[in-house]
Backbone of each chain as nested JSON, in Angstrom:
{
  "chains": [
    {"id": "A", "residues": [
      {"number": 1, "name": "MET", "atoms": {"N": [0.34, 47.201, 48.876], "CA": [0.417, 46.78, 47.612], "C": [0.302, 47.615, 46.673]}},
      {"number": 2, "name": "ASP", "atoms": {"N": [0.914, 47.771, 45.574], "CA": [0.973, 48.832, 44.511], "C": [0.286, 48.058, 43.287]}},
      {"number": 3, "name": "TRP", "atoms": {"N": [-1.134, 48.416, 43.27], "CA": [-1.965, 47.82, 42.253], "C": [-1.902, 48.407, 41.093]}},
      {"number": 4, "name": "GLY", "atoms": {"N": [-1.216, 49.429, 40.715], "CA": [-0.947, 50.04, 39.708], "C": [0.137, 49.283, 38.876]}},
      {"number": 5, "name": "LYS", "atoms": {"N": [1.247, 48.738, 39.747], "CA": [2.289, 48.019, 39.196], "C": [1.785, 46.554, 38.8]}},
      {"number": 6, "name": "ILE", "atoms": {"N": [1.009, 46.031, 39.536], "CA": [0.415, 44.721, 39.289], "C": [-0.146, 44.586, 37.866]}},
      {"number": 7, "name": "VAL", "atoms": {"N": [-1.239, 45.666, 37.753], "CA": [-2.016, 45.729, 36.781], "C": [-1.181, 45.775, 35.479]}},
      {"number": 8, "name": "GLY", "atoms": {"N": [-0.14, 46.783, 35.627], "CA": [0.757, 47.021, 34.608], "C": [1.485, 45.952, 34.011]}},
      {"number": 9, "name": "ALA", "atoms": {"N": [1.961, 45.054, 35.002], "CA": [2.761, 44.007, 34.466], "C": [1.762, 42.925, 33.775]}},
      {"number": 10, "name": "ASN", "atoms": {"N": [0.616, 42.779, 34.327], "CA": [-0.235, 41.868, 33.704], "C": [-0.724, 42.392, 32.345]}},
      {"number": 11, "name": "VAL", "atoms": {"N": [-1.098, 43.553, 32.178], "CA": [-1.433, 44.131, 30.888], "C": [-0.281, 43.886, 29.768]}},
      {"number": 12, "name": "ARG", "atoms": {"N": [0.794, 44.214, 30.271], "CA": [2.079, 44.046, 29.377], "C": [2.159, 42.517, 29.023]}},
      {"number": 13, "name": "ARG", "atoms": {"N": [2.012, 41.74, 30.035], "CA": [2.237, 40.397, 29.709], "C": [1.355, 39.747, 28.718]}},
      {"number": 14, "name": "LEU", "atoms": {"N": [-0.209, 39.902, 29.022], "CA": [-1.258, 39.601, 28.274], "C": [-1.24, 40.027, 26.832]}},
      {"number": 15, "name": "ARG", "atoms": {"N": [-0.888, 41.253, 26.8], "CA": [-1.097, 42.124, 25.555], "C": [0.202, 41.369, 24.632]}},
      {"number": 16, "name": "GLY", "atoms": {"N": [1.357, 41.048, 25.233], "CA": [2.431, 40.309, 24.529], "C": [1.913, 39.028, 24.07]}},
      {"number": 17, "name": "GLU", "atoms": {"N": [1.241, 38.058, 24.962], "CA": [0.763, 36.846, 24.671], "C": [-0.192, 36.94, 23.408]}},
      {"number": 18, "name": "ARG", "atoms": {"N": [-1.006, 38.108, 23.309], "CA": [-1.97, 38.02, 22.074], "C": [-1.455, 38.621, 21.131]}},
      {"number": 19, "name": "GLY", "atoms": {"N": [-0.159, 39.108, 21.246], "CA": [0.299, 39.705, 19.749], "C": [-0.256, 41.06, 19.554]}},
      {"number": 20, "name": "PHE", "atoms": {"N": [-0.597, 41.735, 20.462], "CA": [-1.146, 43.217, 20.241], "C": [-0.116, 44.243, 20.51]}},
      {"number": 21, "name": "THR", "atoms": {"N": [0.129, 45.27, 19.434], "CA": [0.909, 46.355, 19.791], "C": [0.323, 47.099, 20.809]}},
      {"number": 22, "name": "GLN", "atoms": {"N": [0.92, 48.092, 21.349], "CA": [0.351, 49.156, 22.388], "C": [-0.723, 49.957, 21.753]}},
      {"number": 23, "name": "GLU", "atoms": {"N": [-0.48, 50.299, 20.524], "CA": [-1.272, 51.094, 19.59], "C": [-2.537, 50.275, 19.472]}},
      {"number": 24, "name": "GLN", "atoms": {"N": [-2.47, 49.089, 18.887], "CA": [-3.773, 48.464, 18.819], "C": [-4.557, 48.163, 19.95]}},
      {"number": 25, "name": "LEU", "atoms": {"N": [-3.921, 47.953, 21.054], "CA": [-4.787, 47.738, 22.459], "C": [-5.283, 49.022, 22.66]}},
      {"number": 26, "name": "ALA", "atoms": {"N": [-4.533, 50.151, 22.607], "CA": [-5.094, 51.358, 23.188], "C": [-6.363, 51.665, 22.123]}},
      {"number": 27, "name": "HIS", "atoms": {"N": [-6.227, 51.414, 20.911], "CA": [-7.117, 51.908, 20.104], "C": [-8.489, 51.11, 20.338]}},
      {"number": 28, "name": "ASP", "atoms": {"N": [-8.359, 49.749, 20.436], "CA": [-9.505, 48.964, 20.731], "C": [-9.954, 49.305, 22.159]}},
      {"number": 29, "name": "ALA", "atoms": {"N": [-9.443, 49.528, 22.893], "CA": [-9.949, 49.882, 24.355], "C": [-10.537, 51.312, 24.369]}},
      {"number": 30, "name": "GLY", "atoms": {"N": [-10.276, 52.007, 23.522], "CA": [-10.463, 53.447, 23.487], "C": [-9.845, 54.311, 24.37]}},
      {"number": 31, "name": "ILE", "atoms": {"N": [-8.457, 53.977, 24.506], "CA": [-7.73, 54.945, 25.377], "C": [-6.624, 55.611, 24.635]}},
      {"number": 32, "name": "ASP", "atoms": {"N": [-5.947, 56.573, 25.112], "CA": [-4.645, 57.09, 24.54], "C": [-3.548, 56.151, 24.691]}},
      {"number": 33, "name": "VAL", "atoms": {"N": [-2.767, 56.122, 23.602], "CA": [-1.727, 55.119, 23.712], "C": [-0.569, 55.651, 24.827]}},
      {"number": 34, "name": "THR", "atoms": {"N": [-0.598, 56.854, 25.101], "CA": [0.3, 57.491, 26.203], "C": [-0.238, 57.03, 27.577]}},
      {"number": 35, "name": "TYR", "atoms": {"N": [-1.597, 56.952, 27.556], "CA": [-1.94, 56.645, 28.963], "C": [-1.89, 55.009, 29.104]}},
      {"number": 36, "name": "LEU", "atoms": {"N": [-1.944, 54.284, 27.95], "CA": [-1.898, 52.834, 28.187], "C": [-0.442, 52.325, 28.542]}},
      {"number": 37, "name": "ARG", "atoms": {"N": [0.566, 53.435, 27.949], "CA": [2.054, 53.397, 28.291], "C": [2.194, 53.51, 29.738]}},
      {"number": 38, "name": "GLY", "atoms": {"N": [1.693, 54.465, 30.359], "CA": [1.763, 54.777, 31.766], "C": [1.084, 53.5, 32.605]}},
      {"number": 39, "name": "ILE", "atoms": {"N": [0.004, 53.057, 32.133], "CA": [-0.62, 51.833, 32.934], "C": [0.433, 50.761, 32.894]}},
      {"number": 40, "name": "GLU", "atoms": {"N": [0.964, 50.306, 31.63], "CA": [1.9, 49.242, 31.624], "C": [3.234, 49.531, 32.452]}},
      {"number": 41, "name": "ALA", "atoms": {"N": [3.588, 50.787, 32.447], "CA": [4.825, 51.151, 33.365], "C": [4.521, 51.093, 34.97]}},
      {"number": 42, "name": "GLY", "atoms": {"N": [3.299, 51.075, 35.109], "CA": [2.764, 50.963, 36.659], "C": [2.477, 52.285, 37.227]}},
      {"number": 43, "name": "ARG", "atoms": {"N": [2.68, 53.388, 36.454], "CA": [2.877, 54.612, 36.755], "C": [1.288, 55.386, 36.851]}},
      {"number": 44, "name": "ARG", "atoms": {"N": [0.051, 54.552, 36.623], "CA": [-1.112, 55.183, 36.509], "C": [-2.029, 54.297, 37.383]}},
      {"number": 45, "name": "ASN", "atoms": {"N": [-3.094, 54.916, 37.937], "CA": [-4.063, 54.167, 38.688], "C": [-5.581, 54.165, 38.051]}},
      {"number": 46, "name": "PRO", "atoms": {"N": [-5.483, 53.29, 36.943], "CA": [-6.804, 53.382, 36.14], "C": [-8.126, 53.018, 36.897]}},
      {"number": 47, "name": "SER", "atoms": {"N": [-9.108, 53.199, 36.311], "CA": [-10.543, 53.028, 36.977], "C": [-10.792, 51.765, 36.5]}},
      {"number": 48, "name": "ILE", "atoms": {"N": [-12.173, 51.118, 37.052], "CA": [-12.438, 49.658, 36.969], "C": [-13.094, 49.699, 35.439]}},
      {"number": 49, "name": "SER", "atoms": {"N": [-13.56, 51.003, 35.095], "CA": [-14.071, 50.96, 33.524], "C": [-13.109, 50.972, 32.531]}},
      {"number": 50, "name": "VAL", "atoms": {"N": [-12.019, 51.573, 32.83], "CA": [-10.718, 51.393, 31.975], "C": [-10.328, 49.98, 32.031]}},
      {"number": 51, "name": "LEU", "atoms": {"N": [-10.087, 49.369, 33.297], "CA": [-9.782, 48.12, 33.428], "C": [-10.593, 47.073, 32.531]}},
      {"number": 52, "name": "GLY", "atoms": {"N": [-11.822, 47.203, 32.642], "CA": [-13.01, 46.401, 32.011], "C": [-12.889, 46.531, 30.403]}},
      {"number": 53, "name": "ARG", "atoms": {"N": [-12.416, 47.695, 30.019], "CA": [-12.295, 47.935, 28.405], "C": [-11.165, 46.986, 28.028]}},
      {"number": 54, "name": "ILE", "atoms": {"N": [-9.984, 47.267, 28.758], "CA": [-8.818, 46.527, 28.377], "C": [-9.029, 45.113, 28.428]}},
      {"number": 55, "name": "ALA", "atoms": {"N": [-9.661, 44.602, 29.565], "CA": [-9.809, 43.175, 29.823], "C": [-10.653, 42.614, 28.612]}},
      {"number": 56, "name": "THR", "atoms": {"N": [-11.485, 43.397, 28.284], "CA": [-12.53, 42.947, 27.019], "C": [-11.546, 42.728, 25.657]}},
      {"number": 57, "name": "VAL", "atoms": {"N": [-10.714, 43.669, 25.446], "CA": [-9.96, 43.495, 24.125], "C": [-8.899, 42.396, 24.327]}},
      {"number": 58, "name": "LEU", "atoms": {"N": [-8.398, 42.145, 25.58], "CA": [-7.406, 40.961, 25.707], "C": [-8.057, 39.624, 26.188]}},
      {"number": 59, "name": "SER", "atoms": {"N": [-9.612, 39.588, 26.162], "CA": [-10.379, 38.352, 26.232], "C": [-9.98, 37.943, 27.625]}},
      {"number": 60, "name": "VAL", "atoms": {"N": [-10.009, 38.684, 28.656], "CA": [-9.979, 38.119, 30.142], "C": [-10.851, 38.715, 30.73]}},
      {"number": 61, "name": "ARG", "atoms": {"N": [-10.923, 38.386, 31.988], "CA": [-11.667, 38.995, 33.089], "C": [-10.886, 40.009, 33.776]}},
      {"number": 62, "name": "PRO", "atoms": {"N": [-11.76, 41.289, 34.067], "CA": [-10.774, 42.361, 34.763], "C": [-10.145, 41.907, 35.795]}},
      {"number": 63, "name": "GLY", "atoms": {"N": [-10.593, 41.0, 36.473], "CA": [-10.027, 40.537, 37.813], "C": [-8.649, 39.682, 37.392]}},
      {"number": 64, "name": "ASP", "atoms": {"N": [-8.532, 39.335, 36.284], "CA": [-7.417, 38.694, 35.774], "C": [-6.166, 39.597, 35.828]}},
      {"number": 65, "name": "LEU", "atoms": {"N": [-6.514, 41.103, 35.774], "CA": [-5.636, 42.021, 35.441], "C": [-4.987, 42.28, 36.944]}},
      {"number": 66, "name": "LEU", "atoms": {"N": [-5.728, 41.875, 37.967], "CA": [-5.241, 42.255, 39.285], "C": [-4.545, 41.052, 40.069]}},
      {"number": 67, "name": "ILE", "atoms": {"N": [-4.348, 39.854, 39.328], "CA": [-3.743, 38.731, 39.931], "C": [-2.245, 38.834, 40.196]}},
      {"number": 68, "name": "THR", "atoms": {"N": [-1.899, 38.558, 41.446], "CA": [-0.507, 38.737, 41.907], "C": [0.411, 37.533, 41.606]}}
    ]},
    {"id": "B", "residues": [
      {"number": 1, "name": "MET", "atoms": {"N": [-20.711, 46.064, 29.63], "CA": [-20.801, 45.442, 31.031], "C": [-20.576, 46.701, 32.068]}},
      {"number": 2, "name": "ASP", "atoms": {"N": [-21.234, 46.93, 33.034], "CA": [-21.191, 47.955, 33.93], "C": [-20.387, 47.592, 35.033]}},
      {"number": 3, "name": "TRP", "atoms": {"N": [-19.194, 47.757, 35.189], "CA": [-18.227, 47.414, 36.158], "C": [-18.603, 48.062, 37.59]}},
      {"number": 4, "name": "GLY", "atoms": {"N": [-18.961, 49.234, 37.388], "CA": [-19.394, 50.087, 38.564], "C": [-20.409, 49.31, 39.416]}},
      {"number": 5, "name": "LYS", "atoms": {"N": [-21.596, 48.798, 38.734], "CA": [-22.625, 48.015, 39.25], "C": [-22.292, 46.919, 39.879]}},
      {"number": 6, "name": "ILE", "atoms": {"N": [-21.214, 46.119, 39.256], "CA": [-20.957, 44.733, 39.726], "C": [-20.016, 45.066, 40.938]}},
      {"number": 7, "name": "VAL", "atoms": {"N": [-19.203, 46.194, 41.068], "CA": [-18.174, 46.405, 42.122], "C": [-19.1, 46.75, 43.322]}},
      {"number": 8, "name": "GLY", "atoms": {"N": [-20.299, 47.43, 43.042], "CA": [-21.171, 48.053, 43.946], "C": [-21.883, 46.814, 44.739]}},
      {"number": 9, "name": "ALA", "atoms": {"N": [-22.364, 45.958, 43.988], "CA": [-23.103, 44.944, 44.634], "C": [-22.294, 44.033, 45.362]}},
      {"number": 10, "name": "ASN", "atoms": {"N": [-20.971, 43.66, 45.095], "CA": [-19.885, 43.014, 45.65], "C": [-19.476, 43.55, 46.912]}},
      {"number": 11, "name": "VAL", "atoms": {"N": [-19.316, 44.706, 46.866], "CA": [-18.861, 45.574, 48.127], "C": [-19.901, 45.522, 49.091]}},
      {"number": 12, "name": "ARG", "atoms": {"N": [-21.235, 45.662, 48.729], "CA": [-22.243, 45.847, 49.709], "C": [-22.507, 44.492, 50.321]}},
      {"number": 13, "name": "ARG", "atoms": {"N": [-22.455, 43.513, 49.363], "CA": [-22.625, 41.985, 49.96], "C": [-21.716, 41.479, 50.821]}},
      {"number": 14, "name": "LEU", "atoms": {"N": [-20.091, 41.789, 50.554], "CA": [-19.266, 41.491, 51.35], "C": [-19.31, 42.183, 52.663]}},
      {"number": 15, "name": "ARG", "atoms": {"N": [-19.433, 43.446, 52.492], "CA": [-19.509, 44.356, 53.693], "C": [-20.414, 43.755, 54.784]}},
      {"number": 16, "name": "GLY", "atoms": {"N": [-21.758, 43.375, 54.265], "CA": [-22.969, 42.947, 55.08], "C": [-22.233, 41.595, 55.704]}},
      {"number": 17, "name": "GLU", "atoms": {"N": [-21.717, 40.606, 54.981], "CA": [-21.282, 39.411, 55.376], "C": [-20.25, 39.687, 56.62]}},
      {"number": 18, "name": "ARG", "atoms": {"N": [-19.398, 40.693, 56.384], "CA": [-18.509, 40.919, 57.509], "C": [-18.877, 41.719, 58.769]}},
      {"number": 19, "name": "GLY", "atoms": {"N": [-20.195, 42.214, 58.561], "CA": [-20.668, 42.914, 59.774], "C": [-20.209, 44.467, 59.856]}},
      {"number": 20, "name": "PHE", "atoms": {"N": [-19.675, 44.908, 58.684], "CA": [-19.254, 46.318, 58.706], "C": [-20.308, 47.34, 58.526]}},
      {"number": 21, "name": "THR", "atoms": {"N": [-20.51, 48.509, 59.109], "CA": [-21.144, 49.389, 58.636], "C": [-20.345, 50.173, 57.627]}},
      {"number": 22, "name": "GLN", "atoms": {"N": [-21.351, 50.927, 56.771], "CA": [-20.557, 51.776, 55.713], "C": [-19.442, 52.642, 56.327]}},
      {"number": 23, "name": "GLU", "atoms": {"N": [-19.849, 53.205, 57.502], "CA": [-19.008, 54.321, 58.134], "C": [-17.568, 53.629, 58.488]}},
      {"number": 24, "name": "GLN", "atoms": {"N": [-17.831, 52.318, 59.072], "CA": [-16.531, 51.567, 59.46], "C": [-15.708, 51.286, 58.313]}},
      {"number": 25, "name": "LEU", "atoms": {"N": [-16.292, 50.795, 57.216], "CA": [-15.545, 50.448, 56.061], "C": [-15.068, 51.815, 55.358]}},
      {"number": 26, "name": "ALA", "atoms": {"N": [-15.677, 52.59, 55.361], "CA": [-15.156, 53.975, 54.728], "C": [-14.082, 54.362, 55.42]}},
      {"number": 27, "name": "HIS", "atoms": {"N": [-14.167, 54.484, 56.697], "CA": [-13.022, 54.936, 57.457], "C": [-11.873, 54.011, 57.538]}},
      {"number": 28, "name": "ASP", "atoms": {"N": [-12.068, 52.849, 57.582], "CA": [-10.835, 52.098, 57.47], "C": [-10.153, 51.789, 56.116]}},
      {"number": 29, "name": "ALA", "atoms": {"N": [-10.995, 52.093, 55.046], "CA": [-10.49, 52.348, 53.7], "C": [-9.718, 53.68, 53.337]}},
      {"number": 30, "name": "GLY", "atoms": {"N": [-10.075, 54.572, 54.27], "CA": [-9.598, 55.837, 53.921], "C": [-10.204, 56.533, 52.891]}},
      {"number": 31, "name": "ILE", "atoms": {"N": [-11.731, 56.287, 52.722], "CA": [-12.531, 56.947, 51.742], "C": [-13.534, 57.68, 52.533]}},
      {"number": 32, "name": "ASP", "atoms": {"N": [-14.453, 58.771, 51.711], "CA": [-15.344, 59.211, 52.275], "C": [-16.579, 58.41, 52.384]}},
      {"number": 33, "name": "VAL", "atoms": {"N": [-17.534, 58.385, 53.596], "CA": [-18.741, 57.558, 53.385], "C": [-19.551, 57.853, 52.135]}},
      {"number": 34, "name": "THR", "atoms": {"N": [-19.676, 59.122, 51.776], "CA": [-20.396, 59.458, 50.749], "C": [-19.974, 58.815, 49.441]}},
      {"number": 35, "name": "TYR", "atoms": {"N": [-18.57, 58.772, 49.313], "CA": [-18.042, 58.108, 48.153], "C": [-18.459, 56.75, 48.279]}},
      {"number": 36, "name": "LEU", "atoms": {"N": [-18.5, 55.903, 49.337], "CA": [-18.548, 54.531, 49.412], "C": [-20.054, 54.232, 49.185]}},
      {"number": 37, "name": "ARG", "atoms": {"N": [-20.812, 55.096, 49.53], "CA": [-22.31, 54.989, 49.224], "C": [-22.572, 54.97, 47.859]}},
      {"number": 38, "name": "GLY", "atoms": {"N": [-21.696, 55.919, 47.01], "CA": [-21.959, 56.021, 45.587], "C": [-21.358, 54.658, 44.888]}},
      {"number": 39, "name": "ILE", "atoms": {"N": [-20.156, 54.084, 45.485], "CA": [-19.738, 53.1, 45.0], "C": [-20.546, 51.842, 45.153]}},
      {"number": 40, "name": "GLU", "atoms": {"N": [-21.29, 51.688, 46.24], "CA": [-22.323, 50.789, 46.677], "C": [-23.608, 50.788, 45.77]}},
      {"number": 41, "name": "ALA", "atoms": {"N": [-23.775, 52.056, 45.309], "CA": [-25.004, 52.37, 44.34], "C": [-24.622, 51.927, 43.164]}},
      {"number": 42, "name": "GLY", "atoms": {"N": [-23.39, 51.736, 42.77], "CA": [-23.148, 51.444, 41.478], "C": [-22.814, 52.618, 40.563]}},
      {"number": 43, "name": "ARG", "atoms": {"N": [-22.774, 53.887, 41.331], "CA": [-22.897, 55.201, 40.646], "C": [-21.478, 55.679, 40.327]}},
      {"number": 44, "name": "ARG", "atoms": {"N": [-20.378, 55.066, 40.91], "CA": [-19.209, 55.601, 40.863], "C": [-18.245, 54.598, 40.054]}},
      {"number": 45, "name": "ASN", "atoms": {"N": [-17.093, 55.239, 39.571], "CA": [-16.285, 54.372, 38.691], "C": [-14.763, 54.357, 39.589]}},
      {"number": 46, "name": "PRO", "atoms": {"N": [-14.735, 53.618, 40.749], "CA": [-13.407, 53.773, 41.51], "C": [-12.093, 53.323, 40.805]}},
      {"number": 47, "name": "SER", "atoms": {"N": [-11.075, 53.805, 41.201], "CA": [-9.73, 53.453, 40.778], "C": [-9.333, 52.083, 41.43]}},
      {"number": 48, "name": "ILE", "atoms": {"N": [-8.381, 51.383, 40.795], "CA": [-7.693, 50.235, 41.384], "C": [-7.159, 50.436, 42.775]}},
      {"number": 49, "name": "SER", "atoms": {"N": [-6.602, 51.521, 42.871], "CA": [-6.125, 51.753, 44.452], "C": [-7.27, 51.732, 45.446]}},
      {"number": 50, "name": "VAL", "atoms": {"N": [-8.43, 52.398, 44.929], "CA": [-9.606, 52.563, 46.069], "C": [-9.973, 50.821, 46.157]}},
      {"number": 51, "name": "LEU", "atoms": {"N": [-10.193, 50.325, 45.08], "CA": [-10.507, 48.932, 45.187], "C": [-9.793, 48.081, 45.806]}},
      {"number": 52, "name": "GLY", "atoms": {"N": [-8.349, 48.271, 45.81], "CA": [-7.319, 47.57, 46.548], "C": [-7.575, 47.833, 48.324]}},
      {"number": 53, "name": "ARG", "atoms": {"N": [-7.931, 49.255, 48.656], "CA": [-8.021, 49.374, 49.991], "C": [-9.353, 48.927, 50.451]}},
      {"number": 54, "name": "ILE", "atoms": {"N": [-10.321, 48.86, 49.677], "CA": [-11.713, 48.215, 50.212], "C": [-11.216, 46.729, 50.353]}},
      {"number": 55, "name": "ALA", "atoms": {"N": [-10.746, 46.139, 49.317], "CA": [-10.757, 44.922, 49.339], "C": [-9.795, 44.41, 50.558]}},
      {"number": 56, "name": "THR", "atoms": {"N": [-8.719, 45.3, 50.924], "CA": [-7.988, 44.933, 52.159], "C": [-8.737, 44.888, 53.589]}},
      {"number": 57, "name": "VAL", "atoms": {"N": [-9.706, 45.92, 53.463], "CA": [-10.551, 45.754, 54.827], "C": [-11.407, 44.708, 54.714]}},
      {"number": 58, "name": "LEU", "atoms": {"N": [-11.915, 44.326, 53.774], "CA": [-12.815, 43.175, 53.575], "C": [-12.12, 41.984, 53.653]}},
      {"number": 59, "name": "SER", "atoms": {"N": [-10.885, 41.705, 53.518], "CA": [-9.966, 40.597, 53.55], "C": [-10.332, 39.676, 52.335]}},
      {"number": 60, "name": "VAL", "atoms": {"N": [-10.616, 40.592, 51.145], "CA": [-10.597, 39.742, 49.868], "C": [-9.464, 40.267, 48.927]}},
      {"number": 61, "name": "ARG", "atoms": {"N": [-9.34, 39.422, 47.861], "CA": [-8.562, 40.097, 46.681], "C": [-9.279, 41.218, 46.074]}},
      {"number": 62, "name": "PRO", "atoms": {"N": [-8.778, 42.151, 45.411], "CA": [-9.326, 43.234, 44.684], "C": [-10.194, 42.604, 43.453]}},
      {"number": 63, "name": "GLY", "atoms": {"N": [-9.733, 41.378, 42.993], "CA": [-10.31, 40.717, 41.76], "C": [-11.71, 40.359, 42.32]}},
      {"number": 64, "name": "ASP", "atoms": {"N": [-11.759, 39.969, 43.581], "CA": [-12.997, 39.463, 44.148], "C": [-14.109, 40.369, 43.937]}},
      {"number": 65, "name": "LEU", "atoms": {"N": [-13.897, 41.609, 44.025], "CA": [-14.758, 42.738, 43.893], "C": [-15.299, 42.854, 42.455]}},
      {"number": 66, "name": "LEU", "atoms": {"N": [-14.68, 42.126, 41.488], "CA": [-15.091, 42.415, 40.158], "C": [-15.857, 41.183, 39.77]}},
      {"number": 67, "name": "ILE", "atoms": {"N": [-16.03, 40.184, 40.537], "CA": [-16.758, 38.805, 40.189], "C": [-18.181, 39.067, 39.595]}},
      {"number": 68, "name": "THR", "atoms": {"N": [-18.685, 38.549, 38.543], "CA": [-20.055, 38.715, 38.066], "C": [-20.712, 37.479, 38.699]}}
    ]}
  ]
}
Protein backbone atom coordinates (compact mmCIF):
# COMPACT_ATOMS: atom_id res chain seq x y z
CA MET A 1 0.00 0.00 0.00
CA ASP A 2 1.40 3.40 -1.02
CA TRP A 3 0.35 5.60 1.90
CA GLY A 4 2.00 8.63 0.30
CA LYS A 5 -0.41 8.46 -2.63
CA ILE A 6 -3.41 7.90 -0.32
CA VAL A 7 -2.49 10.86 1.90
CA GLY A 8 -1.86 13.01 -1.17
CA ALA A 9 -5.27 12.30 -2.68
CA ASN A 10 -7.03 12.92 0.65
CA VAL A 11 -5.20 16.21 1.29
CA ARG A 12 -5.93 17.47 -2.22
CA ARG A 13 -9.64 16.52 -1.97
CA LEU A 14 -10.19 17.98 1.51
CA ARG A 15 -8.25 21.16 0.70
CA GLY A 16 -10.47 21.68 -2.36
CA GLU A 17 -13.66 21.05 -0.36
CA ARG A 18 -12.59 23.69 2.17
CA GLY A 19 -11.63 26.21 -0.51
CA PHE A 20 -7.98 26.54 0.52
CA THR A 21 -5.23 27.25 -1.98
CA GLN A 22 -2.01 25.24 -1.66
CA GLU A 23 -0.31 28.45 -0.48
CA GLN A 24 -2.87 29.01 2.30
CA LEU A 25 -2.76 25.45 3.55
CA ALA A 26 1.04 25.31 3.48
CA HIS A 27 1.31 28.63 5.32
CA ASP A 28 -1.21 27.73 8.00
CA ALA A 29 0.35 24.27 8.51
CA GLY A 30 3.83 25.77 8.69
CA ILE A 31 5.28 23.84 5.77
CA ASP A 32 6.81 24.92 2.48
CA VAL A 33 4.38 25.03 -0.44
CA THR A 34 6.84 22.95 -2.50
CA TYR A 35 6.68 20.27 0.16
CA LEU A 36 2.86 20.40 0.19
CA ARG A 37 2.80 20.02 -3.61
CA GLY A 38 5.00 16.93 -3.25
CA ILE A 39 2.65 15.53 -0.59
CA GLU A 40 -0.43 16.10 -2.77
CA ALA A 41 1.34 14.46 -5.71
CA GLY A 42 2.01 11.40 -3.52
CA ARG A 43 5.76 11.80 -3.92
CA ARG A 44 6.56 12.47 -0.24
CA ASN A 45 6.48 10.42 2.93
CA PRO A 46 5.37 12.95 5.58
CA SER A 47 5.78 12.42 9.31
CA ILE A 48 2.84 12.11 11.66
CA SER A 49 3.56 15.59 13.04
CA VAL A 50 3.23 17.13 9.55
CA LEU A 51 0.09 15.02 9.04
CA GLY A 52 -1.26 16.39 12.33
CA ARG A 53 -0.60 19.99 11.35
CA ILE A 54 -2.29 19.61 7.95
CA ALA A 55 -5.24 17.83 9.59
CA THR A 56 -5.66 20.65 12.12
CA VAL A 57 -5.85 23.27 9.36
CA LEU A 58 -8.35 21.13 7.41
CA SER A 59 -10.43 20.50 10.58
CA VAL A 60 -10.15 16.72 10.29
CA ARG A 61 -8.40 14.05 12.35
CA PRO A 62 -5.01 12.90 11.05
CA GLY A 63 -6.44 9.41 10.58
CA ASP A 64 -8.92 10.87 8.07
CA LEU A 65 -5.96 11.63 5.79
CA LEU A 66 -5.13 7.91 5.71
CA ILE A 67 -8.58 6.69 4.70
CA THR A 68 -8.54 4.49 1.58
CA MET B 1 -1.39 17.63 20.12
CA ASP B 2 1.63 15.35 20.46
CA TRP B 3 0.96 12.71 17.80
CA GLY B 4 4.19 10.91 18.67
CA LYS B 5 2.87 10.15 22.16
CA ILE B 6 -0.53 9.10 20.82
CA VAL B 7 0.99 6.74 18.23
CA GLY B 8 3.37 5.35 20.84
CA ALA B 9 0.58 4.50 23.29
CA ASN B 10 -1.53 2.89 20.54
CA VAL B 11 1.36 0.80 19.18
CA ARG B 12 2.27 -0.41 22.66
CA ARG B 13 -1.34 -1.31 23.53
CA LEU B 14 -2.09 -3.09 20.23
CA ARG B 15 1.24 -4.94 20.25
CA GLY B 16 0.46 -6.22 23.76
CA GLU B 17 -3.07 -7.27 22.77
CA ARG B 18 -1.66 -9.28 19.86
CA GLY B 19 1.05 -10.88 21.99
CA PHE B 20 4.01 -9.57 19.97
CA THR B 21 7.35 -8.74 21.55
CA GLN B 22 9.04 -5.51 20.50
CA GLU B 23 11.63 -7.63 18.68
CA GLN B 24 8.96 -9.52 16.68
CA LEU B 25 7.05 -6.39 15.68
CA ALA B 26 10.23 -4.51 14.73
CA HIS B 27 11.49 -7.44 12.65
CA ASP B 28 8.19 -8.00 10.83
CA ALA B 29 7.76 -4.26 10.16
CA GLY B 30 11.34 -3.97 8.92
CA ILE B 31 12.47 -1.38 11.46
CA ASP B 32 15.18 -1.40 14.10
CA VAL B 33 14.01 -2.44 17.58
CA THR B 34 15.67 0.68 19.02
CA TYR B 35 13.56 2.79 16.70
CA LEU B 36 10.40 0.90 17.72
CA ARG B 37 11.21 1.47 21.39
CA GLY B 38 11.53 5.20 20.66
CA ILE B 39 8.18 5.17 18.86
CA GLU B 40 6.45 3.39 21.76
CA ALA B 41 8.00 5.87 24.21
CA GLY B 42 6.54 8.74 22.15
CA ARG B 43 9.99 10.13 21.43
CA ARG B 44 9.94 9.64 17.66
CA ASN B 45 8.05 11.21 14.78
CA PRO B 46 7.56 8.29 12.38
CA SER B 47 6.63 8.68 8.73
CA ILE B 48 3.36 7.42 7.30
CA SER B 49 5.20 4.58 5.55
CA VAL B 50 6.59 3.32 8.87
CA LEU B 51 3.12 3.75 10.38
CA GLY B 52 1.70 1.70 7.51
CA ARG B 53 4.20 -1.12 8.01
CA ILE B 54 3.53 -1.31 11.76
CA ALA B 55 -0.22 -1.22 11.13
CA THR B 56 0.03 -4.09 8.63
CA VAL B 57 1.85 -6.31 11.15
CA LEU B 58 -0.71 -5.43 13.84
CA SER B 59 -3.63 -6.05 11.43
CA VAL B 60 -5.08 -2.56 11.89
CA ARG B 61 -5.41 0.46 9.61
CA PRO B 62 -2.71 3.14 10.00
CA GLY B 63 -5.41 5.58 11.08
CA ASP B 64 -6.12 3.33 14.08
CA LEU B 65 -2.65 4.18 15.39
CA LEU B 66 -3.64 7.85 15.50
CA ILE B 67 -6.83 7.41 17.53
CA THR B 68 -6.95 9.59 20.64
